[in-house]
C-alpha positions in Angstrom: -0.3 0.3 0.1 0.6 3.4 -1.0 1.7 6.3 1.8 -1.2 7.9 2.7 -3.7 5.7 1.3 -5.9 4.1 3.9 -7.7 1.0 3.7 -11.6 1.1 3.9 -14.2 -2.0 4.0 -16.4 -1.3 1.3 -19.1 -3.6 3.4 -18.8 -1.7 6.7 -21.4 1.0 5.9 -23.9 -2.0 4.9 -23.2 -3.4 8.1 -23.5 -0.5 10.0 -26.7 0.6 8.5 -28.2 -3.1 9.7 -27.0 -3.0 12.8 -30.3 -1.2 14.3 -32.6 -3.9 12.3 -30.5 -6.7 13.6 -31.0 -5.8 17.2 -34.5 -5.3 16.3 -34.7 -8.7 15.5 -32.9 -10.0 18.4 -35.4 -8.0 21.0 -39.0 -9.4 18.9 -40.3 -11.9 20.8 -42.8 -13.2 18.0 -40.2 -13.8 15.1 -43.2 -16.1 13.0 -45.5 -13.3 13.5 -42.9 -10.2 12.1 -42.1 -12.6 9.0 -45.8 -13.1 8.3 -46.4 -9.6 8.4 -43.7 -8.9 5.9 -44.5 -11.3 3.7 -48.2 -10.1 3.6 -46.5 -6.6 3.4 -44.8 -8.2 0.0 -48.1 -9.8 -1.2 -50.1 -6.4 -0.7 -47.2 -4.3 -2.8 -47.2 -7.1 -5.7 -51.0 -6.8 -5.7 -51.1 -2.7 -5.9 -49.0 -2.6 -8.6 -50.8 -5.0 -10.4 -53.8 -3.1 -9.3 -52.1 0.1 -10.6 -51.1 -1.6 -14.2 -54.9 -2.7 -14.7 -56.6 1.2 -13.5 -53.3 2.4 -16.2 -55.0 0.5 -19.0 -58.7 2.0 -19.2 -59.6 4.9 -21.0 -59.1 8.0 -19.5 -59.1 7.1 -16.1 -54.9 7.9 -16.0 -55.8 11.2 -17.5 -58.2 11.9 -14.5 -55.5 10.8 -11.9 -52.7 13.2 -13.5 -55.7 16.0 -13.6 -56.4 15.4 -10.0 -52.6 15.2 -8.9 -51.9 18.6 -10.9 -55.0 20.2 -8.9 -54.0 18.9 -5.5 -50.5 20.1 -6.5 -51.3 23.7 -7.0 -53.7 23.5 -4.0 -50.5 22.3 -1.6 -48.3 25.1 -3.3 -51.2 27.7 -2.7 -52.1 26.8 0.8 -48.3 25.9 2.5 -45.7 27.2 0.2 -46.7 30.3 -1.1 -46.6 32.5 2.1 -44.1 32.7 4.6 -46.7 32.0 7.6 -47.8 29.1 5.6 -44.1 27.8 5.2 -43.5 28.3 8.6 -46.7 26.4 9.6 -46.1 23.3 7.5 -42.5 23.2 9.3 -44.0 23.8 12.7 -46.4 20.7 11.4 -43.1 18.8 10.0 -41.2 19.3 13.3 -43.6 18.0 15.5 -44.4 15.0 13.3 -40.9 14.0 13.2 -40.7 14.7 16.9 -44.0 12.4 17.7 -42.6 9.5 15.5 -39.0 9.8 16.8 -40.3 10.1 20.8 -38.3 13.2 21.4 
């Protein structure tokens, strides 16, 4: 190795990221139920992608959803981002939600 080079393990960031998951798995008492919930989540995700693909093939429905999305985006921008007091209120709501989720 040349002078000044450091040896880094490319797998280390991945193992560091998975440590909390491993610790949570070890703390879990009912591993079968957690595995079943994970399997059910995968099935629901697969079914929802199939449902979305089926809806996407229907005439006019994708255009209607796109129009509704554009309208909602415009309303959200007008309601929450256009004026400074509204932005501050949104930021406060986001911070409160984060602190509620993390328990701080």
